mmCIF file of the protein (N, C-alpha, C, O) and its ligand, coordinates in Angstrom:
data_MODEL
# 
_entry.id   MODEL 
# 
loop_
_entity.id 
_entity.type 
_entity.pdbx_number_of_molecules 
1 polymer     1 
2 non-polymer 1 
# 
_entity_poly.entity_id                      1 
_entity_poly.type                           'polypeptide(L)' 
_entity_poly.nstd_linkage                   no 
_entity_poly.nstd_monomer                   no 
_entity_poly.pdbx_seq_one_letter_code       MAHCDNCESHVTKAYHRVFSDNSGVLHACSRCHDQAKMLDGAGVGEVNSDR 
_entity_poly.pdbx_seq_one_letter_code_can   MAHCDNCESHVTKAYHRVFSDNSGVLHACSRCHDQAKMLDGAGVGEVNSDR 
_entity_poly.pdbx_strand_id                 A 
# 
loop_
_entity_poly_seq.entity_id 
_entity_poly_seq.num 
_entity_poly_seq.mon_id 
_entity_poly_seq.hetero 
1 1  MET n 
1 2  ALA n 
1 3  HIS n 
1 4  CYS n 
1 5  ASP n 
1 6  ASN n 
1 7  CYS n 
1 8  GLU n 
1 9  SER n 
1 10 HIS n 
1 11 VAL n 
1 12 THR n 
1 13 LYS n 
1 14 ALA n 
1 15 TYR n 
1 16 HIS n 
1 17 ARG n 
1 18 VAL n 
1 19 PHE n 
1 20 SER n 
1 21 ASP n 
1 22 ASN n 
1 23 SER n 
1 24 GLY n 
1 25 VAL n 
1 26 LEU n 
1 27 HIS n 
1 28 ALA n 
1 29 CYS n 
1 30 SER n 
1 31 ARG n 
1 32 CYS n 
1 33 HIS n 
1 34 ASP n 
1 35 GLN n 
1 36 ALA n 
1 37 LYS n 
1 38 MET n 
1 39 LEU n 
1 40 ASP n 
1 41 GLY n 
1 42 ALA n 
1 43 GLY n 
1 44 VAL n 
1 45 GLY n 
1 46 GLU n 
1 47 VAL n 
1 48 ASN n 
1 49 SER n 
1 50 ASP n 
1 51 ARG n 
# 
loop_
_struct_asym.id 
_struct_asym.entity_id 
A 1 
B 2 
# 
loop_
_chem_comp.id 
_chem_comp.type 
_chem_comp.mon_nstd_flag 
ALA 'L-peptide linking' y 
ARG 'L-peptide linking' y 
ASN 'L-peptide linking' y 
ASP 'L-peptide linking' y 
CYS 'L-peptide linking' y 
GLN 'L-peptide linking' y 
GLU 'L-peptide linking' y 
GLY 'peptide linking'   y 
HIS 'L-peptide linking' y 
LEU 'L-peptide linking' y 
LYS 'L-peptide linking' y 
MET 'L-peptide linking' y 
PHE 'L-peptide linking' y 
SER 'L-peptide linking' y 
THR 'L-peptide linking' y 
TYR 'L-peptide linking' y 
VAL 'L-peptide linking' y 
ZN  non-polymer         . 
# 
_pdbx_entity_nonpoly.entity_id   2 
_pdbx_entity_nonpoly.name        ? 
_pdbx_entity_nonpoly.comp_id     ZN 
# 
_pdbx_nonpoly_scheme.asym_id         B 
_pdbx_nonpoly_scheme.entity_id       2 
_pdbx_nonpoly_scheme.mon_id          ZN 
_pdbx_nonpoly_scheme.ndb_seq_num     1 
_pdbx_nonpoly_scheme.pdb_seq_num     101 
_pdbx_nonpoly_scheme.auth_seq_num    101 
_pdbx_nonpoly_scheme.pdb_mon_id      ZN 
_pdbx_nonpoly_scheme.auth_mon_id     ZN 
_pdbx_nonpoly_scheme.pdb_strand_id   A 
_pdbx_nonpoly_scheme.pdb_ins_code    . 
# 
loop_
_atom_site.group_PDB 
_atom_site.id 
_atom_site.type_symbol 
_atom_site.label_atom_id 
_atom_site.label_alt_id 
_atom_site.label_comp_id 
_atom_site.label_asym_id 
_atom_site.label_entity_id 
_atom_site.label_seq_id 
_atom_site.pdbx_PDB_ins_code 
_atom_site.Cartn_x 
_atom_site.Cartn_y 
_atom_site.Cartn_z 
_atom_site.occupancy 
_atom_site.B_iso_or_equiv 
_atom_site.pdbx_formal_charge 
_atom_site.auth_seq_id 
_atom_site.auth_comp_id 
_atom_site.auth_asym_id 
_atom_site.auth_atom_id 
_atom_site.pdbx_PDB_model_num 
ATOM   1   N  N  . MET A 1 1  ? 11.268  -9.948  -8.157 1.00 0.00 ? 1   MET A N  1 
ATOM   2   C  CA . MET A 1 1  ? 11.104  -8.854  -7.445 1.00 0.00 ? 1   MET A CA 1 
ATOM   3   C  C  . MET A 1 1  ? 9.764   -8.755  -6.930 1.00 0.00 ? 1   MET A C  1 
ATOM   4   O  O  . MET A 1 1  ? 8.844   -8.831  -7.744 1.00 0.00 ? 1   MET A O  1 
ATOM   5   N  N  . ALA A 1 2  ? 9.469   -8.576  -5.532 1.00 0.00 ? 2   ALA A N  1 
ATOM   6   C  CA . ALA A 1 2  ? 8.225   -8.513  -5.151 1.00 0.00 ? 2   ALA A CA 1 
ATOM   7   C  C  . ALA A 1 2  ? 7.576   -7.013  -5.404 1.00 0.00 ? 2   ALA A C  1 
ATOM   8   O  O  . ALA A 1 2  ? 8.209   -5.963  -5.298 1.00 0.00 ? 2   ALA A O  1 
ATOM   9   N  N  . HIS A 1 3  ? 6.347   -7.117  -5.719 1.00 0.00 ? 3   HIS A N  1 
ATOM   10  C  CA . HIS A 1 3  ? 5.684   -5.780  -6.024 1.00 0.00 ? 3   HIS A CA 1 
ATOM   11  C  C  . HIS A 1 3  ? 4.252   -5.922  -5.712 1.00 0.00 ? 3   HIS A C  1 
ATOM   12  O  O  . HIS A 1 3  ? 3.697   -7.013  -5.584 1.00 0.00 ? 3   HIS A O  1 
ATOM   13  N  N  . CYS A 1 4  ? 3.664   -4.753  -5.591 1.00 0.00 ? 4   CYS A N  1 
ATOM   14  C  CA . CYS A 1 4  ? 2.135   -4.551  -5.269 1.00 0.00 ? 4   CYS A CA 1 
ATOM   15  C  C  . CYS A 1 4  ? 1.376   -4.883  -6.463 1.00 0.00 ? 4   CYS A C  1 
ATOM   16  O  O  . CYS A 1 4  ? 1.657   -4.245  -7.478 1.00 0.00 ? 4   CYS A O  1 
ATOM   17  N  N  . ASP A 1 5  ? 0.420   -5.809  -6.530 1.00 0.00 ? 5   ASP A N  1 
ATOM   18  C  CA . ASP A 1 5  ? -0.358  -6.166  -7.665 1.00 0.00 ? 5   ASP A CA 1 
ATOM   19  C  C  . ASP A 1 5  ? -1.571  -5.193  -8.101 1.00 0.00 ? 5   ASP A C  1 
ATOM   20  O  O  . ASP A 1 5  ? -2.336  -5.338  -9.054 1.00 0.00 ? 5   ASP A O  1 
ATOM   21  N  N  . ASN A 1 6  ? -1.530  -4.084  -7.069 1.00 0.00 ? 6   ASN A N  1 
ATOM   22  C  CA . ASN A 1 6  ? -2.660  -2.995  -7.261 1.00 0.00 ? 6   ASN A CA 1 
ATOM   23  C  C  . ASN A 1 6  ? -1.883  -1.940  -7.936 1.00 0.00 ? 6   ASN A C  1 
ATOM   24  O  O  . ASN A 1 6  ? -2.217  -1.533  -9.049 1.00 0.00 ? 6   ASN A O  1 
ATOM   25  N  N  . CYS A 1 7  ? -0.914  -1.507  -7.338 1.00 0.00 ? 7   CYS A N  1 
ATOM   26  C  CA . CYS A 1 7  ? -0.318  -0.269  -8.018 1.00 0.00 ? 7   CYS A CA 1 
ATOM   27  C  C  . CYS A 1 7  ? 1.207   -0.523  -8.619 1.00 0.00 ? 7   CYS A C  1 
ATOM   28  O  O  . CYS A 1 7  ? 1.895   0.382   -9.089 1.00 0.00 ? 7   CYS A O  1 
ATOM   29  N  N  . GLU A 1 8  ? 1.582   -1.800  -8.532 1.00 0.00 ? 8   GLU A N  1 
ATOM   30  C  CA . GLU A 1 8  ? 2.823   -2.261  -9.001 1.00 0.00 ? 8   GLU A CA 1 
ATOM   31  C  C  . GLU A 1 8  ? 3.985   -1.512  -8.663 1.00 0.00 ? 8   GLU A C  1 
ATOM   32  O  O  . GLU A 1 8  ? 4.962   -1.462  -9.409 1.00 0.00 ? 8   GLU A O  1 
ATOM   33  N  N  . SER A 1 9  ? 3.909   -0.869  -7.458 1.00 0.00 ? 9   SER A N  1 
ATOM   34  C  CA . SER A 1 9  ? 5.201   -0.388  -7.001 1.00 0.00 ? 9   SER A CA 1 
ATOM   35  C  C  . SER A 1 9  ? 6.027   -1.529  -6.134 1.00 0.00 ? 9   SER A C  1 
ATOM   36  O  O  . SER A 1 9  ? 5.486   -2.500  -5.605 1.00 0.00 ? 9   SER A O  1 
ATOM   37  N  N  . HIS A 1 10 ? 7.256   -1.267  -6.096 1.00 0.00 ? 10  HIS A N  1 
ATOM   38  C  CA . HIS A 1 10 ? 8.046   -2.282  -5.370 1.00 0.00 ? 10  HIS A CA 1 
ATOM   39  C  C  . HIS A 1 10 ? 7.865   -2.435  -3.993 1.00 0.00 ? 10  HIS A C  1 
ATOM   40  O  O  . HIS A 1 10 ? 7.803   -1.415  -3.305 1.00 0.00 ? 10  HIS A O  1 
ATOM   41  N  N  . VAL A 1 11 ? 7.762   -3.623  -3.435 1.00 0.00 ? 11  VAL A N  1 
ATOM   42  C  CA . VAL A 1 11 ? 7.764   -3.798  -2.005 1.00 0.00 ? 11  VAL A CA 1 
ATOM   43  C  C  . VAL A 1 11 ? 8.924   -4.837  -1.498 1.00 0.00 ? 11  VAL A C  1 
ATOM   44  O  O  . VAL A 1 11 ? 9.557   -5.549  -2.276 1.00 0.00 ? 11  VAL A O  1 
ATOM   45  N  N  . THR A 1 12 ? 9.086   -4.821  -0.262 1.00 0.00 ? 12  THR A N  1 
ATOM   46  C  CA . THR A 1 12 ? 10.152  -5.744  0.125  1.00 0.00 ? 12  THR A CA 1 
ATOM   47  C  C  . THR A 1 12 ? 9.470   -7.162  0.042  1.00 0.00 ? 12  THR A C  1 
ATOM   48  O  O  . THR A 1 12 ? 8.245   -7.281  0.013  1.00 0.00 ? 12  THR A O  1 
ATOM   49  N  N  . LYS A 1 13 ? 10.387  -8.285  0.003  1.00 0.00 ? 13  LYS A N  1 
ATOM   50  C  CA . LYS A 1 13 ? 9.983   -9.625  0.065  1.00 0.00 ? 13  LYS A CA 1 
ATOM   51  C  C  . LYS A 1 13 ? 9.056   -9.871  1.251  1.00 0.00 ? 13  LYS A C  1 
ATOM   52  O  O  . LYS A 1 13 ? 7.916   -10.327 1.159  1.00 0.00 ? 13  LYS A O  1 
ATOM   53  N  N  . ALA A 1 14 ? 9.722   -9.493  2.453  1.00 0.00 ? 14  ALA A N  1 
ATOM   54  C  CA . ALA A 1 14 ? 8.963   -9.625  3.685  1.00 0.00 ? 14  ALA A CA 1 
ATOM   55  C  C  . ALA A 1 14 ? 7.697   -8.999  3.800  1.00 0.00 ? 14  ALA A C  1 
ATOM   56  O  O  . ALA A 1 14 ? 6.820   -9.597  4.423  1.00 0.00 ? 14  ALA A O  1 
ATOM   57  N  N  . TYR A 1 15 ? 7.441   -7.802  3.258  1.00 0.00 ? 15  TYR A N  1 
ATOM   58  C  CA . TYR A 1 15 ? 6.323   -7.283  3.154  1.00 0.00 ? 15  TYR A CA 1 
ATOM   59  C  C  . TYR A 1 15 ? 5.201   -7.897  2.343  1.00 0.00 ? 15  TYR A C  1 
ATOM   60  O  O  . TYR A 1 15 ? 4.018   -7.867  2.681  1.00 0.00 ? 15  TYR A O  1 
ATOM   61  N  N  . HIS A 1 16 ? 5.644   -8.416  1.321  1.00 0.00 ? 16  HIS A N  1 
ATOM   62  C  CA . HIS A 1 16 ? 4.804   -9.194  0.160  1.00 0.00 ? 16  HIS A CA 1 
ATOM   63  C  C  . HIS A 1 16 ? 4.254   -10.420 0.959  1.00 0.00 ? 16  HIS A C  1 
ATOM   64  O  O  . HIS A 1 16 ? 3.071   -10.756 0.987  1.00 0.00 ? 16  HIS A O  1 
ATOM   65  N  N  . ARG A 1 17 ? 5.320   -11.056 1.625  1.00 0.00 ? 17  ARG A N  1 
ATOM   66  C  CA . ARG A 1 17 ? 4.900   -12.332 2.319  1.00 0.00 ? 17  ARG A CA 1 
ATOM   67  C  C  . ARG A 1 17 ? 3.861   -12.170 3.362  1.00 0.00 ? 17  ARG A C  1 
ATOM   68  O  O  . ARG A 1 17 ? 2.919   -12.953 3.478  1.00 0.00 ? 17  ARG A O  1 
ATOM   69  N  N  . VAL A 1 18 ? 4.050   -11.142 4.114  1.00 0.00 ? 18  VAL A N  1 
ATOM   70  C  CA . VAL A 1 18 ? 3.086   -10.870 5.247  1.00 0.00 ? 18  VAL A CA 1 
ATOM   71  C  C  . VAL A 1 18 ? 1.757   -10.476 4.718  1.00 0.00 ? 18  VAL A C  1 
ATOM   72  O  O  . VAL A 1 18 ? 0.743   -10.932 5.247  1.00 0.00 ? 18  VAL A O  1 
ATOM   73  N  N  . PHE A 1 19 ? 1.691   -9.665  3.713  1.00 0.00 ? 19  PHE A N  1 
ATOM   74  C  CA . PHE A 1 19 ? 0.416   -8.939  3.198  1.00 0.00 ? 19  PHE A CA 1 
ATOM   75  C  C  . PHE A 1 19 ? -0.261  -9.477  1.941  1.00 0.00 ? 19  PHE A C  1 
ATOM   76  O  O  . PHE A 1 19 ? -1.326  -9.022  1.525  1.00 0.00 ? 19  PHE A O  1 
ATOM   77  N  N  . SER A 1 20 ? 0.420   -10.481 1.350  1.00 0.00 ? 20  SER A N  1 
ATOM   78  C  CA . SER A 1 20 ? -0.192  -11.056 0.190  1.00 0.00 ? 20  SER A CA 1 
ATOM   79  C  C  . SER A 1 20 ? -1.169  -12.209 0.514  1.00 0.00 ? 20  SER A C  1 
ATOM   80  O  O  . SER A 1 20 ? -1.065  -12.712 1.633  1.00 0.00 ? 20  SER A O  1 
ATOM   81  N  N  . ASP A 1 21 ? -2.072  -12.667 -0.304 1.00 0.00 ? 21  ASP A N  1 
ATOM   82  C  CA . ASP A 1 21 ? -3.032  -13.681 0.179  1.00 0.00 ? 21  ASP A CA 1 
ATOM   83  C  C  . ASP A 1 21 ? -2.484  -14.972 -0.165 1.00 0.00 ? 21  ASP A C  1 
ATOM   84  O  O  . ASP A 1 21 ? -1.310  -15.021 -0.534 1.00 0.00 ? 21  ASP A O  1 
ATOM   85  N  N  . ASN A 1 22 ? -3.195  -16.051 -0.094 1.00 0.00 ? 22  ASN A N  1 
ATOM   86  C  CA . ASN A 1 22 ? -2.653  -17.362 -0.286 1.00 0.00 ? 22  ASN A CA 1 
ATOM   87  C  C  . ASN A 1 22 ? -2.140  -17.737 -1.556 1.00 0.00 ? 22  ASN A C  1 
ATOM   88  O  O  . ASN A 1 22 ? -1.357  -18.683 -1.642 1.00 0.00 ? 22  ASN A O  1 
ATOM   89  N  N  . SER A 1 23 ? -2.546  -17.016 -2.663 1.00 0.00 ? 23  SER A N  1 
ATOM   90  C  CA . SER A 1 23 ? -2.112  -17.139 -3.958 1.00 0.00 ? 23  SER A CA 1 
ATOM   91  C  C  . SER A 1 23 ? -1.008  -16.281 -4.379 1.00 0.00 ? 23  SER A C  1 
ATOM   92  O  O  . SER A 1 23 ? -0.590  -16.273 -5.537 1.00 0.00 ? 23  SER A O  1 
ATOM   93  N  N  . GLY A 1 24 ? -0.545  -15.570 -3.455 1.00 0.00 ? 24  GLY A N  1 
ATOM   94  C  CA . GLY A 1 24 ? 0.780   -14.762 -3.653 1.00 0.00 ? 24  GLY A CA 1 
ATOM   95  C  C  . GLY A 1 24 ? 0.349   -13.357 -4.185 1.00 0.00 ? 24  GLY A C  1 
ATOM   96  O  O  . GLY A 1 24 ? 1.212   -12.629 -4.676 1.00 0.00 ? 24  GLY A O  1 
ATOM   97  N  N  . VAL A 1 25 ? -0.868  -12.974 -4.113 1.00 0.00 ? 25  VAL A N  1 
ATOM   98  C  CA . VAL A 1 25 ? -1.313  -11.589 -4.729 1.00 0.00 ? 25  VAL A CA 1 
ATOM   99  C  C  . VAL A 1 25 ? -1.243  -10.672 -3.628 1.00 0.00 ? 25  VAL A C  1 
ATOM   100 O  O  . VAL A 1 25 ? -1.764  -10.960 -2.550 1.00 0.00 ? 25  VAL A O  1 
ATOM   101 N  N  . LEU A 1 26 ? -0.598  -9.518  -3.830 1.00 0.00 ? 26  LEU A N  1 
ATOM   102 C  CA . LEU A 1 26 ? -0.591  -8.504  -2.909 1.00 0.00 ? 26  LEU A CA 1 
ATOM   103 C  C  . LEU A 1 26 ? -1.614  -7.461  -3.331 1.00 0.00 ? 26  LEU A C  1 
ATOM   104 O  O  . LEU A 1 26 ? -1.390  -6.694  -4.267 1.00 0.00 ? 26  LEU A O  1 
ATOM   105 N  N  . HIS A 1 27 ? -2.716  -7.444  -2.639 1.00 0.00 ? 27  HIS A N  1 
ATOM   106 C  CA . HIS A 1 27 ? -3.781  -6.485  -3.090 1.00 0.00 ? 27  HIS A CA 1 
ATOM   107 C  C  . HIS A 1 27 ? -3.457  -5.070  -2.957 1.00 0.00 ? 27  HIS A C  1 
ATOM   108 O  O  . HIS A 1 27 ? -3.758  -4.279  -3.850 1.00 0.00 ? 27  HIS A O  1 
ATOM   109 N  N  . ALA A 1 28 ? -2.841  -4.699  -1.860 1.00 0.00 ? 28  ALA A N  1 
ATOM   110 C  CA . ALA A 1 28 ? -2.517  -3.272  -1.519 1.00 0.00 ? 28  ALA A CA 1 
ATOM   111 C  C  . ALA A 1 28 ? -1.211  -3.181  -0.686 1.00 0.00 ? 28  ALA A C  1 
ATOM   112 O  O  . ALA A 1 28 ? -1.016  -3.949  0.257  1.00 0.00 ? 28  ALA A O  1 
ATOM   113 N  N  . CYS A 1 29 ? -0.356  -2.264  -1.038 1.00 0.00 ? 29  CYS A N  1 
ATOM   114 C  CA . CYS A 1 29 ? 0.890   -2.153  -0.184 1.00 0.00 ? 29  CYS A CA 1 
ATOM   115 C  C  . CYS A 1 29 ? 0.625   -0.728  0.509  1.00 0.00 ? 29  CYS A C  1 
ATOM   116 O  O  . CYS A 1 29 ? -0.417  -0.089  0.365  1.00 0.00 ? 29  CYS A O  1 
ATOM   117 N  N  . SER A 1 30 ? 1.651   -0.356  1.231  1.00 0.00 ? 30  SER A N  1 
ATOM   118 C  CA . SER A 1 30 ? 1.484   0.778   2.142  1.00 0.00 ? 30  SER A CA 1 
ATOM   119 C  C  . SER A 1 30 ? 1.090   2.021   1.262  1.00 0.00 ? 30  SER A C  1 
ATOM   120 O  O  . SER A 1 30 ? 0.245   2.857   1.580  1.00 0.00 ? 30  SER A O  1 
ATOM   121 N  N  . ARG A 1 31 ? 1.808   2.013   0.147  1.00 0.00 ? 31  ARG A N  1 
ATOM   122 C  CA . ARG A 1 31 ? 1.383   3.228   -0.856 1.00 0.00 ? 31  ARG A CA 1 
ATOM   123 C  C  . ARG A 1 31 ? -0.169  3.295   -1.137 1.00 0.00 ? 31  ARG A C  1 
ATOM   124 O  O  . ARG A 1 31 ? -0.833  4.325   -1.018 1.00 0.00 ? 31  ARG A O  1 
ATOM   125 N  N  . CYS A 1 32 ? -0.645  2.111   -1.509 1.00 0.00 ? 32  CYS A N  1 
ATOM   126 C  CA . CYS A 1 32 ? -2.105  2.048   -1.627 1.00 0.00 ? 32  CYS A CA 1 
ATOM   127 C  C  . CYS A 1 32 ? -2.926  2.487   -0.531 1.00 0.00 ? 32  CYS A C  1 
ATOM   128 O  O  . CYS A 1 32 ? -3.942  3.158   -0.715 1.00 0.00 ? 32  CYS A O  1 
ATOM   129 N  N  . HIS A 1 33 ? -2.472  2.090   0.730  1.00 0.00 ? 33  HIS A N  1 
ATOM   130 C  CA . HIS A 1 33 ? -3.111  2.572   1.840  1.00 0.00 ? 33  HIS A CA 1 
ATOM   131 C  C  . HIS A 1 33 ? -3.173  4.079   1.998  1.00 0.00 ? 33  HIS A C  1 
ATOM   132 O  O  . HIS A 1 33 ? -4.167  4.666   2.426  1.00 0.00 ? 33  HIS A O  1 
ATOM   133 N  N  . ASP A 1 34 ? -2.142  4.615   1.658  1.00 0.00 ? 34  ASP A N  1 
ATOM   134 C  CA . ASP A 1 34 ? -1.877  5.949   1.939  1.00 0.00 ? 34  ASP A CA 1 
ATOM   135 C  C  . ASP A 1 34 ? -2.875  6.602   0.837  1.00 0.00 ? 34  ASP A C  1 
ATOM   136 O  O  . ASP A 1 34 ? -3.628  7.517   1.170  1.00 0.00 ? 34  ASP A O  1 
ATOM   137 N  N  . GLN A 1 35 ? -2.854  6.171   -0.293 1.00 0.00 ? 35  GLN A N  1 
ATOM   138 C  CA . GLN A 1 35 ? -3.601  6.807   -1.300 1.00 0.00 ? 35  GLN A CA 1 
ATOM   139 C  C  . GLN A 1 35 ? -5.183  6.719   -0.828 1.00 0.00 ? 35  GLN A C  1 
ATOM   140 O  O  . GLN A 1 35 ? -5.916  7.707   -0.847 1.00 0.00 ? 35  GLN A O  1 
ATOM   141 N  N  . ALA A 1 36 ? -5.566  5.550   -0.450 1.00 0.00 ? 36  ALA A N  1 
ATOM   142 C  CA . ALA A 1 36 ? -6.915  5.261   -0.010 1.00 0.00 ? 36  ALA A CA 1 
ATOM   143 C  C  . ALA A 1 36 ? -7.278  6.192   1.156  1.00 0.00 ? 36  ALA A C  1 
ATOM   144 O  O  . ALA A 1 36 ? -8.392  6.709   1.245  1.00 0.00 ? 36  ALA A O  1 
ATOM   145 N  N  . LYS A 1 37 ? -6.279  6.385   2.058  1.00 0.00 ? 37  LYS A N  1 
ATOM   146 C  CA . LYS A 1 37 ? -6.549  7.342   3.028  1.00 0.00 ? 37  LYS A CA 1 
ATOM   147 C  C  . LYS A 1 37 ? -6.816  8.763   2.528  1.00 0.00 ? 37  LYS A C  1 
ATOM   148 O  O  . LYS A 1 37 ? -7.700  9.490   2.982  1.00 0.00 ? 37  LYS A O  1 
ATOM   149 N  N  . MET A 1 38 ? -5.998  9.074   1.587  1.00 0.00 ? 38  MET A N  1 
ATOM   150 C  CA . MET A 1 38 ? -6.095  10.553  1.125  1.00 0.00 ? 38  MET A CA 1 
ATOM   151 C  C  . MET A 1 38 ? -7.379  10.707  0.278  1.00 0.00 ? 38  MET A C  1 
ATOM   152 O  O  . MET A 1 38 ? -7.908  11.814  0.178  1.00 0.00 ? 38  MET A O  1 
ATOM   153 N  N  . LEU A 1 39 ? -7.864  9.665   -0.305 1.00 0.00 ? 39  LEU A N  1 
ATOM   154 C  CA . LEU A 1 39 ? -9.052  9.646   -1.007 1.00 0.00 ? 39  LEU A CA 1 
ATOM   155 C  C  . LEU A 1 39 ? -10.182 9.676   -0.174 1.00 0.00 ? 39  LEU A C  1 
ATOM   156 O  O  . LEU A 1 39 ? -11.228 10.235  -0.505 1.00 0.00 ? 39  LEU A O  1 
ATOM   157 N  N  . ASP A 1 40 ? -10.002 9.068   0.945  1.00 0.00 ? 40  ASP A N  1 
ATOM   158 C  CA . ASP A 1 40 ? -11.181 8.860   1.976  1.00 0.00 ? 40  ASP A CA 1 
ATOM   159 C  C  . ASP A 1 40 ? -11.419 10.119  2.704  1.00 0.00 ? 40  ASP A C  1 
ATOM   160 O  O  . ASP A 1 40 ? -12.550 10.590  2.821  1.00 0.00 ? 40  ASP A O  1 
ATOM   161 N  N  . GLY A 1 41 ? -10.433 10.629  3.160  1.00 0.00 ? 41  GLY A N  1 
ATOM   162 C  CA . GLY A 1 41 ? -10.716 12.047  4.012  1.00 0.00 ? 41  GLY A CA 1 
ATOM   163 C  C  . GLY A 1 41 ? -10.830 13.091  3.069  1.00 0.00 ? 41  GLY A C  1 
ATOM   164 O  O  . GLY A 1 41 ? -10.629 12.936  1.864  1.00 0.00 ? 41  GLY A O  1 
ATOM   165 N  N  . ALA A 1 42 ? -11.194 14.295  3.677  1.00 0.00 ? 42  ALA A N  1 
ATOM   166 C  CA . ALA A 1 42 ? -11.223 15.526  2.990  1.00 0.00 ? 42  ALA A CA 1 
ATOM   167 C  C  . ALA A 1 42 ? -9.874  15.792  2.260  1.00 0.00 ? 42  ALA A C  1 
ATOM   168 O  O  . ALA A 1 42 ? -9.722  15.972  1.052  1.00 0.00 ? 42  ALA A O  1 
ATOM   169 N  N  . GLY A 1 43 ? -8.899  15.781  3.264  1.00 0.00 ? 43  GLY A N  1 
ATOM   170 C  CA . GLY A 1 43 ? -7.514  15.850  2.902  1.00 0.00 ? 43  GLY A CA 1 
ATOM   171 C  C  . GLY A 1 43 ? -6.976  17.040  1.963  1.00 0.00 ? 43  GLY A C  1 
ATOM   172 O  O  . GLY A 1 43 ? -6.042  16.849  1.184  1.00 0.00 ? 43  GLY A O  1 
ATOM   173 N  N  . VAL A 1 44 ? -7.528  18.096  2.067  1.00 0.00 ? 44  VAL A N  1 
ATOM   174 C  CA . VAL A 1 44 ? -7.115  19.261  1.235  1.00 0.00 ? 44  VAL A CA 1 
ATOM   175 C  C  . VAL A 1 44 ? -5.910  19.889  2.032  1.00 0.00 ? 44  VAL A C  1 
ATOM   176 O  O  . VAL A 1 44 ? -6.156  20.549  3.041  1.00 0.00 ? 44  VAL A O  1 
ATOM   177 N  N  . GLY A 1 45 ? -4.595  19.700  1.601  1.00 0.00 ? 45  GLY A N  1 
ATOM   178 C  CA . GLY A 1 45 ? -3.577  20.195  2.241  1.00 0.00 ? 45  GLY A CA 1 
ATOM   179 C  C  . GLY A 1 45 ? -3.328  19.610  3.643  1.00 0.00 ? 45  GLY A C  1 
ATOM   180 O  O  . GLY A 1 45 ? -2.533  20.179  4.391  1.00 0.00 ? 45  GLY A O  1 
ATOM   181 N  N  . GLU A 1 46 ? -3.878  18.664  3.969  1.00 0.00 ? 46  GLU A N  1 
ATOM   182 C  CA . GLU A 1 46 ? -3.562  17.998  5.403  1.00 0.00 ? 46  GLU A CA 1 
ATOM   183 C  C  . GLU A 1 46 ? -3.015  16.601  5.130  1.00 0.00 ? 46  GLU A C  1 
ATOM   184 O  O  . GLU A 1 46 ? -3.674  15.698  4.614  1.00 0.00 ? 46  GLU A O  1 
ATOM   185 N  N  . VAL A 1 47 ? -1.764  16.513  5.520  1.00 0.00 ? 47  VAL A N  1 
ATOM   186 C  CA . VAL A 1 47 ? -1.110  15.153  5.411  1.00 0.00 ? 47  VAL A CA 1 
ATOM   187 C  C  . VAL A 1 47 ? -0.785  14.654  6.788  1.00 0.00 ? 47  VAL A C  1 
ATOM   188 O  O  . VAL A 1 47 ? -0.427  15.448  7.658  1.00 0.00 ? 47  VAL A O  1 
ATOM   189 N  N  . ASN A 1 48 ? -0.891  13.425  7.009  1.00 0.00 ? 48  ASN A N  1 
ATOM   190 C  CA . ASN A 1 48 ? -0.488  12.767  8.310  1.00 0.00 ? 48  ASN A CA 1 
ATOM   191 C  C  . ASN A 1 48 ? 0.919   12.977  8.550  1.00 0.00 ? 48  ASN A C  1 
ATOM   192 O  O  . ASN A 1 48 ? 1.686   12.606  7.661  1.00 0.00 ? 48  ASN A O  1 
ATOM   193 N  N  . SER A 1 49 ? 1.404   13.512  9.607  1.00 0.00 ? 49  SER A N  1 
ATOM   194 C  CA . SER A 1 49 ? 2.801   13.832  9.840  1.00 0.00 ? 49  SER A CA 1 
ATOM   195 C  C  . SER A 1 49 ? 3.341   12.823  11.004 1.00 0.00 ? 49  SER A C  1 
ATOM   196 O  O  . SER A 1 49 ? 4.408   13.001  11.592 1.00 0.00 ? 49  SER A O  1 
ATOM   197 N  N  . ASP A 1 50 ? 2.570   11.885  11.218 1.00 0.00 ? 50  ASP A N  1 
ATOM   198 C  CA . ASP A 1 50 ? 2.869   10.896  12.304 1.00 0.00 ? 50  ASP A CA 1 
ATOM   199 C  C  . ASP A 1 50 ? 3.753   9.669   11.630 1.00 0.00 ? 50  ASP A C  1 
ATOM   200 O  O  . ASP A 1 50 ? 3.462   8.488   11.816 1.00 0.00 ? 50  ASP A O  1 
ATOM   201 N  N  . ARG A 1 51 ? 4.677   10.031  10.962 1.00 0.00 ? 51  ARG A N  1 
ATOM   202 C  CA . ARG A 1 51 ? 5.504   8.903   10.317 1.00 0.00 ? 51  ARG A CA 1 
ATOM   203 C  C  . ARG A 1 51 ? 6.659   8.640   11.281 1.00 0.00 ? 51  ARG A C  1 
ATOM   204 O  O  . ARG A 1 51 ? 7.495   7.775   11.021 1.00 0.00 ? 51  ARG A O  1 
HETATM 205 ZN ZN . ZN  B 2 .  ? 0.222   -0.664  -3.940 1.00 0.00 2 101 ZN  A ZN 1 
# 
């Protein structure tokens, strides 16, 4: 089962293949990017609604 090596949440095989590095380590999944985005911005009560 493919998973993110950063947050260990499940990702699809295709996602893992595209975003993992040459040794098969997925450093960040979409969830990680979301969290990074939230931590990065001020983000109090404001969530991206452009999904
Ligand atoms: Zn992750």
